[in-house]
TIRO-2110 file (N, C-alpha, C; in Angstrom, 1 decimal):
// TIRO-2110
-35.5, -6.5, 11.9, N, 1, A
-34.5, -6.2, 12.8, CA, 1, A
-33.4, -5.3, 12.2, C, 1, A
-32.9, -5.6, 11.0, N, 2, A
-32.0, -4.7, 10.4, CA, 2, A
-32.5, -3.2, 10.2, C, 2, A
-33.8, -3.1, 9.9, N, 3, A
-34.4, -1.8, 9.7, CA, 3, A
-34.3, -1.0, 11.0, C, 3, A
-34.6, -1.7, 12.1, N, 4, A
-34.6, -1.0, 13.4, CA, 4, A
-33.2, -0.5, 13.7, C, 4, A
-32.2, -1.4, 13.5, N, 5, A
-30.8, -1.1, 13.8, CA, 5, A
-30.4, 0.1, 12.9, C, 5, A
-30.7, 0.0, 11.6, N, 6, A
-30.3, 1.1, 10.7, CA, 6, A
-30.9, 2.4, 11.1, C, 6, A
-32.2, 2.4, 11.6, N, 7, A
-32.8, 3.6, 12.0, CA, 7, A
-32.1, 4.2, 13.2, C, 7, A
-31.7, 3.4, 14.2, N, 8, A
-31.0, 3.8, 15.4, CA, 8, A
-29.6, 4.4, 15.0, C, 8, A
-29.0, 3.7, 14.1, N, 9, A
-27.6, 4.2, 13.6, CA, 9, A
-27.8, 5.5, 12.9, C, 9, A
-28.8, 5.7, 12.1, N, 10, A
-29.0, 6.9, 11.4, CA, 10, A
-29.2, 8.1, 12.3, C, 10, A
-30.0, 7.8, 13.4, N, 11, A
-30.3, 8.8, 14.4, CA, 11, A
-29.1, 9.2, 15.2, C, 11, A
-28.2, 8.2, 15.4, N, 12, A
-27.0, 8.4, 16.2, CA, 12, A
-25.9, 9.0, 15.4, C, 12, A
-25.6, 8.4, 14.3, N, 13, A
-24.4, 8.8, 13.5, CA, 13, A
-24.7, 9.8, 12.3, C, 13, A
-26.0, 10.0, 12.1, N, 14, A
-26.5, 10.9, 11.0, CA, 14, A
-25.8, 10.6, 9.7, C, 14, A
-25.0, 11.5, 9.1, N, 15, A
-24.5, 11.3, 7.7, CA, 15, A
-23.4, 10.2, 7.7, C, 15, A
-22.9, 9.8, 8.9, N, 16, A
-21.8, 8.9, 9.0, CA, 16, A
-22.3, 7.4, 9.2, C, 16, A
-23.6, 7.3, 9.2, N, 17, A
-24.2, 5.9, 9.4, CA, 17, A
-23.9, 5.1, 8.2, C, 17, A
-23.7, 3.8, 8.4, N, 18, A
-23.6, 2.8, 7.3, CA, 18, A
-24.9, 2.7, 6.5, C, 18, A
-24.8, 2.2, 5.3, N, 19, A
-26.0, 2.0, 4.5, CA, 19, A
-26.8, 0.9, 5.0, C, 19, A
-28.1, 0.8, 4.6, N, 20, A
-29.0, -0.3, 5.0, CA, 20, A
-28.4, -1.6, 4.6, C, 20, A
-27.9, -1.7, 3.4, N, 21, A
-27.3, -2.9, 2.9, CA, 21, A
-26.2, -3.5, 3.8, C, 21, A
-25.3, -2.5, 4.2, N, 22, A
-24.2, -2.9, 5.1, CA, 22, A
-24.8, -3.5, 6.4, C, 22, A
-25.8, -2.8, 7.0, N, 23, A
-26.4, -3.2, 8.3, CA, 23, A
-27.0, -4.6, 8.1, C, 23, A
-27.7, -4.8, 7.0, N, 24, A
-28.3, -6.0, 6.7, CA, 24, A
-27.3, -7.2, 6.6, C, 24, A
-26.2, -6.9, 6.0, N, 25, A
-25.1, -7.9, 5.9, CA, 25, A
-24.5, -8.2, 7.3, C, 25, A
-24.3, -7.2, 8.1, N, 26, A
-23.8, -7.4, 9.4, CA, 26, A
-24.8, -8.3, 10.3, C, 26, A
-26.1, -8.0, 10.2, N, 27, A
-27.0, -8.8, 10.9, CA, 27, A
-27.0, -10.2, 10.5, C, 27, A
-26.9, -10.5, 9.2, N, 28, A
-26.8, -11.8, 8.7, CA, 28, A
-25.6, -12.5, 9.2, C, 28, A
-24.5, -11.8, 9.2, N, 29, A
-23.2, -12.4, 9.7, CA, 29, A
-23.4, -12.8, 11.2, C, 29, A
-24.0, -11.9, 12.0, N, 30, A
-24.1, -12.1, 13.4, CA, 30, A
-25.0, -13.3, 13.7, C, 30, A
-26.1, -13.4, 12.9, N, 31, A
-27.0, -14.6, 13.0, CA, 31, A
-26.3, -15.9, 12.8, C, 31, A
-25.2, -15.9, 12.0, N, 32, A
-24.5, -17.1, 11.7, CA, 32, A
-23.3, -17.3, 12.7, C, 32, A
-23.4, -16.6, 13.8, N, 33, A
-22.3, -16.6, 14.8, CA, 33, A
-20.9, -16.2, 14.3, C, 33, A
-20.9, -15.3, 13.4, N, 34, A
-19.7, -14.7, 12.9, CA, 34, A
-19.5, -13.3, 13.5, C, 34, A
-18.8, -13.2, 14.6, N, 35, A
-18.7, -11.9, 15.3, CA, 35, A
-17.3, -11.3, 15.0, C, 35, A
-16.6, -11.8, 14.0, N, 36, A
-15.3, -11.3, 13.7, CA, 36, A
-15.4, -9.8, 13.1, C, 36, A
-14.5, -9.0, 13.6, N, 37, A
-14.5, -7.6, 13.1, CA, 37, A
-13.4, -7.4, 12.1, C, 37, A
-12.6, -8.4, 11.8, N, 38, A
-11.5, -8.3, 10.8, CA, 38, A
-11.9, -8.8, 9.5, C, 38, A
-11.3, -8.3, 8.4, N, 39, A
-11.6, -8.8, 7.1, CA, 39, A
-11.1, -10.2, 6.9, C, 39, A
-11.8, -11.1, 6.3, N, 40, A
-11.4, -12.4, 6.1, CA, 40, A
-10.4, -12.5, 5.0, C, 40, A
-9.4, -13.4, 5.0, N, 41, A
-8.4, -13.5, 3.9, CA, 41, A
-9.1, -13.8, 2.6, C, 41, A
-8.7, -13.2, 1.5, N, 42, A
-9.2, -13.5, 0.2, CA, 42, A
-8.2, -14.0, -0.7, C, 42, A
-8.6, -14.8, -1.7, N, 43, A
-7.6, -15.3, -2.6, CA, 43, A
-7.1, -14.2, -3.5, C, 43, A
-6.0, -14.5, -4.2, N, 44, A
-5.5, -13.5, -5.1, CA, 44, A
-4.2, -12.8, -4.6, C, 44, A
-3.7, -11.9, -5.4, N, 45, A
-2.5, -11.2, -5.1, CA, 45, A
-2.8, -10.2, -4.0, C, 45, A
-1.9, -10.0, -3.1, N, 46, A
-2.1, -9.0, -2.0, CA, 46, A
-2.0, -7.6, -2.7, C, 46, A
-2.6, -6.7, -2.1, N, 47, A
-2.6, -5.3, -2.6, CA, 47, A
-1.3, -4.7, -2.6, C, 47, A
-0.5, -4.9, -1.6, N, 48, A
0.8, -4.3, -1.6, CA, 48, A
1.9, -5.3, -1.4, C, 48, A
3.1, -5.0, -1.9, N, 49, A
4.2, -5.9, -1.7, CA, 49, A
5.4, -5.0, -1.1, C, 49, A
4.9, -3.9, -0.6, N, 50, A
5.9, -3.0, 0.0, CA, 50, A
6.3, -3.4, 1.4, C, 50, A
7.3, -4.2, 1.5, N, 51, A
7.8, -4.6, 2.8, CA, 51, A
9.2, -4.0, 3.0, C, 51, A
9.6, -3.9, 4.2, N, 52, A
11.0, -3.4, 4.4, CA, 52, A
12.0, -4.3, 3.7, C, 52, A
11.8, -5.6, 3.6, N, 53, A
12.8, -6.4, 2.8, CA, 53, A
12.8, -6.1, 1.4, C, 53, A
11.7, -5.9, 0.7, N, 54, A
11.6, -5.5, -0.7, CA, 54, A
12.3, -4.1, -0.9, C, 54, A
12.0, -3.2, 0.0, N, 55, A
12.6, -1.9, -0.1, CA, 55, A
14.1, -1.9, 0.0, C, 55, A
14.6, -2.8, 0.9, N, 56, A
16.0, -2.9, 1.1, CA, 56, A
16.6, -3.6, -0.2, C, 56, A
15.9, -4.6, -0.8, N, 57, A
16.5, -5.2, -2.0, CA, 57, A
16.6, -4.2, -3.1, C, 57, A
15.5, -3.4, -3.3, N, 58, A
15.5, -2.4, -4.4, CA, 58, A
16.7, -1.4, -4.1, C, 58, A
16.8, -1.0, -2.9, N, 59, A
17.8, 0.0, -2.6, CA, 59, A
19.2, -0.6, -2.9, C, 59, A
19.5, -1.8, -2.5, N, 60, A
20.8, -2.5, -2.7, CA, 60, A
21.0, -2.6, -4.2, C, 60, A
20.0, -3.0, -5.0, N, 61, A
20.2, -3.1, -6.4, CA, 61, A
20.5, -1.8, -7.1, C, 61, A
19.9, -0.7, -6.6, N, 62, A
20.1, 0.6, -7.1, CA, 62, A
21.5, 1.1, -6.8, C, 62, A
22.0, 0.8, -5.5, N, 63, A
23.3, 1.2, -5.1, CA, 63, A
24.4, 0.4, -5.9, C, 63, A
24.1, -0.8, -6.3, N, 64, A
25.1, -1.6, -7.1, CA, 64, A
25.2, -1.0, -8.5, C, 64, A
24.1, -0.6, -9.0, N, 65, A
24.1, -0.1, -10.4, CA, 65, A
23.1, 1.1, -10.5, C, 65, A
23.6, 2.3, -10.4, N, 66, A
22.7, 3.5, -10.4, CA, 66, A
22.0, 3.6, -11.7, C, 66, A
22.4, 2.9, -12.8, N, 67, A
21.7, 3.1, -14.1, CA, 67, A
20.7, 2.0, -14.3, C, 67, A
20.4, 1.2, -13.3, N, 68, A
19.4, 0.1, -13.5, CA, 68, A
18.1, 0.6, -13.8, C, 68, A
17.4, -0.1, -14.6, N, 69, A
16.0, 0.4, -15.1, CA, 69, A
15.0, -0.2, -14.2, C, 69, A
13.8, 0.4, -14.2, N, 70, A
12.7, -0.1, -13.4, CA, 70, A
12.3, -1.5, -14.0, C, 70, A
12.4, -1.6, -15.3, N, 71, A
12.1, -2.9, -16.0, CA, 71, A
13.0, -4.0, -15.5, C, 71, A
14.2, -3.7, -15.4, N, 72, A
15.2, -4.7, -14.9, CA, 72, A
14.9, -5.1, -13.4, C, 72, A
14.5, -4.1, -12.6, N, 73, A
14.1, -4.4, -11.3, CA, 73, A
12.8, -5.3, -11.2, C, 73, A
11.9, -5.0, -12.1, N, 74, A
10.7, -5.8, -12.3, CA, 74, A
11.0, -7.2, -12.6, C, 74, A
11.9, -7.4, -13.5, N, 75, A
12.3, -8.8, -13.9, CA, 75, A
13.0, -9.5, -12.8, C, 75, A
13.9, -8.8, -12.0, N, 76, A
14.6, -9.5, -11.0, CA, 76, A
13.8, -9.8, -9.8, C, 76, A
12.8, -8.9, -9.4, N, 77, A
12.1, -9.1, -8.2, CA, 77, A
10.7, -9.7, -8.4, C, 77, A
10.1, -9.5, -9.6, N, 78, A
8.8, -10.1, -9.9, CA, 78, A
7.7, -9.3, -9.2, C, 78, A
7.8, -8.0, -9.0, N, 79, A
6.7, -7.3, -8.5, CA, 79, A
6.2, -6.3, -9.5, C, 79, A
5.0, -5.7, -9.4, N, 80, A
4.5, -4.8, -10.4, CA, 80, A
5.3, -3.6, -10.5, C, 80, A
5.3, -3.0, -11.8, N, 81, A
6.1, -1.8, -12.1, CA, 81, A
5.7, -0.6, -11.3, C, 81, A
4.4, -0.5, -11.0, N, 82, A
3.8, 0.6, -10.3, CA, 82, A
4.4, 0.6, -8.8, C, 82, A
4.5, -0.6, -8.3, N, 83, A
5.0, -0.7, -6.9, CA, 83, A
6.5, -0.3, -6.9, C, 83, A
7.3, -0.8, -7.9, N, 84, A
8.7, -0.4, -8.0, CA, 84, A
8.8, 1.1, -8.1, C, 84, A
8.0, 1.7, -8.9, N, 85, A
8.1, 3.2, -9.0, CA, 85, A
7.7, 3.9, -7.7, C, 85, A
6.7, 3.4, -7.1, N, 86, A
6.3, 4.0, -5.8, CA, 86, A
7.4, 3.8, -4.7, C, 86, A
8.0, 2.6, -4.7, N, 87, A
9.1, 2.4, -3.7, CA, 87, A
10.2, 3.4, -3.9, C, 87, A
10.6, 3.5, -5.2, N, 88, A
11.8, 4.3, -5.5, CA, 88, A
11.5, 5.8, -5.3, C, 88, A
10.4, 6.2, -5.7, N, 89, A
10.1, 7.7, -5.6, CA, 89, A
9.6, 8.1, -4.2, C, 89, A
8.8, 7.2, -3.5, N, 90, A
8.2, 7.6, -2.3, CA, 90, A
9.0, 7.1, -1.1, C, 90, A
9.3, 5.8, -1.1, N, 91, A
10.0, 5.2, 0.1, CA, 91, A
11.5, 5.6, 0.1, C, 91, A
12.1, 5.4, -1.0, N, 92, A
13.6, 5.7, -1.1, CA, 92, A
13.9, 7.2, -1.4, C, 92, A
12.8, 7.9, -1.9, N, 93, A
13.0, 9.3, -2.2, CA, 93, A
14.1, 9.6, -3.2, C, 93, A
14.0, 8.8, -4.3, N, 94, A
15.0, 9.0, -5.3, CA, 94, A
14.4, 9.4, -6.6, C, 94, A
15.2, 9.9, -7.6, N, 95, A
14.7, 10.2, -8.9, CA, 95, A
15.7, 9.9, -9.9, C, 95, A
15.3, 9.8, -11.2, N, 96, A
16.3, 9.5, -12.3, CA, 96, A
16.8, 10.8, -12.8, C, 96, A
18.1, 10.9, -12.8, N, 97, A
18.8, 12.2, -13.3, CA, 97, A
20.0, 11.7, -14.1, C, 97, A
20.0, 12.2, -15.4, N, 98, A
21.0, 11.8, -16.3, CA, 98, A
21.2, 10.3, -16.3, C, 98, A
20.1, 9.6, -16.4, N, 99, A
20.1, 8.1, -16.5, CA, 99, A
20.6, 7.4, -15.2, C, 99, A
20.7, 8.1, -14.1, N, 100, A
21.2, 7.5, -12.8, CA, 100, A
20.1, 7.8, -11.8, C, 100, A
20.0, 6.9, -10.9, N, 101, A
19.1, 7.1, -9.7, CA, 101, A
19.9, 7.9, -8.7, C, 101, A
19.3, 9.0, -8.2, N, 102, A
20.0, 9.8, -7.2, CA, 102, A
19.0, 10.2, -6.2, C, 102, A
19.4, 10.5, -4.9, N, 103, A
18.5, 10.9, -3.9, CA, 103, A
17.9, 12.3, -4.3, C, 103, A
16.7, 12.6, -3.9, N, 104, A
16.1, 13.8, -4.3, CA, 104, A
16.7, 15.0, -3.5, C, 104, A
17.0, 14.7, -2.2, N, 105, A
17.6, 15.8, -1.4, CA, 105, A
18.9, 15.2, -0.8, C, 105, A
20.0, 15.9, -1.1, N, 106, A
21.3, 15.5, -0.6, CA, 106, A
21.5, 16.3, 0.7, C, 106, A
22.2, 15.6, 1.7, N, 107, A
22.6, 16.3, 2.9, CA, 107, A
23.9, 17.0, 2.7, C, 107, A
24.4, 17.8, 3.6, N, 108, A
25.6, 18.6, 3.4, CA, 108, A
26.8, 17.7, 3.1, C, 108, A
27.0, 16.6, 3.7, N, 109, A
28.1, 15.7, 3.5, CA, 109, A
28.1, 15.2, 2.0, C, 109, A
26.9, 14.8, 1.6, N, 110, A
26.8, 14.3, 0.2, CA, 110, A
27.1, 15.4, -0.8, C, 110, A
26.6, 16.6, -0.5, N, 111, A
26.9, 17.7, -1.4, CA, 111, A
28.4, 18.0, -1.6, C, 111, A
29.1, 17.9, -0.4, N, 112, A
30.6, 18.1, -0.4, CA, 112, A
31.3, 17.0, -1.2, C, 112, A
30.8, 15.8, -1.0, N, 113, A
31.4, 14.7, -1.8, CA, 113, A
31.3, 14.9, -3.3, C, 113, A
30.2, 15.3, -3.7, N, 114, A
30.0, 15.5, -5.2, CA, 114, A
30.7, 16.7, -5.7, C, 114, A
END
């Protein structure tokens, strides 16, 4: 049965068809009455800890002390250093300049203040 399904999928989807192993796994799951299309929860650390709350916490800590280090943030929040760097650089759009965290792009009001 998996071979027939895989053949039909290959004819229909061509290069976008799933592999035979994937189709075989799906058929086995359906036979066990598992019709779920969502990934099952797995043990271990979640892939991301980037939540609006964490982003806000990091932003508040940076605003309190512009010279705070990523290592210090890591110790206070207990999240991986890569995530902290990603949040600061991508989500908050900040960079380190003269040992201080500053926004990458300043708006006109901020430029006048400085």
